[in-house]
C-alpha positions as CSV (number, residue, x, y, z in Angstrom):
1,M,-2.9,-11.5,-10.2
2,D,-4.8,-8.6,-9.8
3,Q,-2.9,-5.2,-9.6
4,L,-4.0,-2.9,-6.6
5,R,-4.0,0.5,-6.2
6,F,-3.6,2.1,-2.6
7,T,-6.6,4.4,-2.0
8,G,-6.0,5.3,1.7
9,L,-6.1,4.2,5.2
10,N,-9.2,3.0,7.2
11,E,-10.5,5.5,9.9
12,D,-8.2,4.2,12.6
13,G,-5.0,3.9,10.4
14,T,-4.6,0.1,11.0
15,Q,-5.5,-0.8,7.5
16,L,-4.4,0.1,3.8
17,L,-7.3,0.5,1.6
18,M,-6.9,-0.9,-1.8
19,T,-8.7,-1.2,-4.9
20,A,-8.2,-3.5,-7.9
21,T,-8.7,-2.5,-11.5
22,D,-12.1,-4.3,-11.6
23,G,-13.3,-2.0,-8.7
24,S,-13.1,-4.6,-5.9
25,R,-12.0,-3.1,-2.8
26,Y,-9.7,-4.7,-0.2
27,A,-8.5,-3.8,3.4
28,V,-4.9,-5.1,4.2
29,P,-3.9,-5.0,7.9
30,L,-1.0,-2.6,8.4
31,T,1.2,-4.9,10.7
32,D,4.5,-4.3,11.8
33,G,5.9,-7.0,9.5
34,L,4.4,-5.0,6.5
35,R,5.8,-1.8,7.8
36,S,9.2,-3.5,8.1
37,A,9.0,-4.9,4.4
38,V,8.2,-1.3,3.0
39,R,11.0,0.4,4.8
40,T,13.6,-2.2,3.9
41,S,12.6,-2.6,0.4
42,R,13.1,0.9,-0.9
43,T,16.3,2.3,-2.0
44,P,17.4,5.8,-1.1
45,G,17.0,8.1,-4.0
46,A,14.8,5.8,-5.9
47,E,11.7,7.5,-5.5
48,E,9.1,7.8,-8.5
49,A,9.7,10.8,-10.4
50,S,6.9,13.3,-11.0
51,P,5.4,13.5,-14.5
């Protein structure tokens, strides 16, 4: 499975723009289901620490 890196949003903000390690680019629809999954999967206070 490829690892994808978030690179931004499309112009109208309806898709996540992602890039794979091999340079392939993807657009992922930003649906209500995805928004909900991201909100509920985060643990308060568990943000990544800055280096």
